[in-house]
N, C-alpha and C positions, 0 to 999 in steps of 0.2 A: 639591488632590484625591491621594486617593490610588485609587491600581488594585486591585480586588476583587483578590483570590486567584485565581488560574489554573483551582481547581477550580469555584469557584462558573460559570464559562462556560462550560466544556469537562468535558463531565463524565467520567472514567474509564472504561473498557470493565470490569464485570466480572470478569474475568480481575485487575485491576489493582489492581481494591477488597477483593477479595477475596483478594489473595496470590496467587494460584497461577496468575499472568504467568510466562510460560522467555524468559531471557535472548537464551537458545541459540537457542529459538526466533522471534527478531527479525526476520531477516531470513532466506528461504528462500534452502533451501539447491536452486540451479536443477538439482541433479542426482536430486536427488530431485521434484523437481514430473517432472522427463521421468519419471524409471521411476515413478512414479505413488505413491512414497512418505514424501509429504510427510505433513504434515494437512490435514489437509481447509481451513482460512482460504487455504491455500497451490494447491493442487489444484483449487476454487471459484472464478471470476470475478466472481462475484459473491457469494461469503462473501470476497473477497478486495476485494477496492476497496468494501463497505459498511463494509471496518474500516483504509481506508485513507486516510488524509488526499497529495490531489495534491498536489504543490510545485505552483507554477507552471515549472521544471525539469522536472518530470517530466510534468506537461501540455505541457512542448514533446518533448518527449523521444517521448515515445506521439505526438505528434499526426507527429516525423518518421518511427517504421516505418511508422509508419503508410503514410504520402503512400508512402515505396519498395518495399512493399509490392505499393501499389498498380500499380508502377512508373513511380512521380512519383519523379526524382533532384532538385531545389532548391527553397528554396523554403519560404515558412511560410503558415500560410492568410494 
C-alpha cells in the first residue's frame, strides 16, 4: 500500500500555490490583532477560521476559554 502525496489529499491555499505565502504572517501577532493592524485574515473571525484547521488541542483550549468566560471553572463537556 502506498500513500498518496499530501497535495492530492489536501489542496493548499492559493497563496501557497502561487508562492506568495508570507512566513512572517503564519502566526498572528496578538498586539496587531488587538490594535486592529493585523492582516484581515487575523482580524475577521470568519476568515480566520476558514483558513485554520482546528486541532484537538485547540478545540479543547477554545472550549475551556469559552467555559471560563461563561463563568464555569472546571471540566470539559
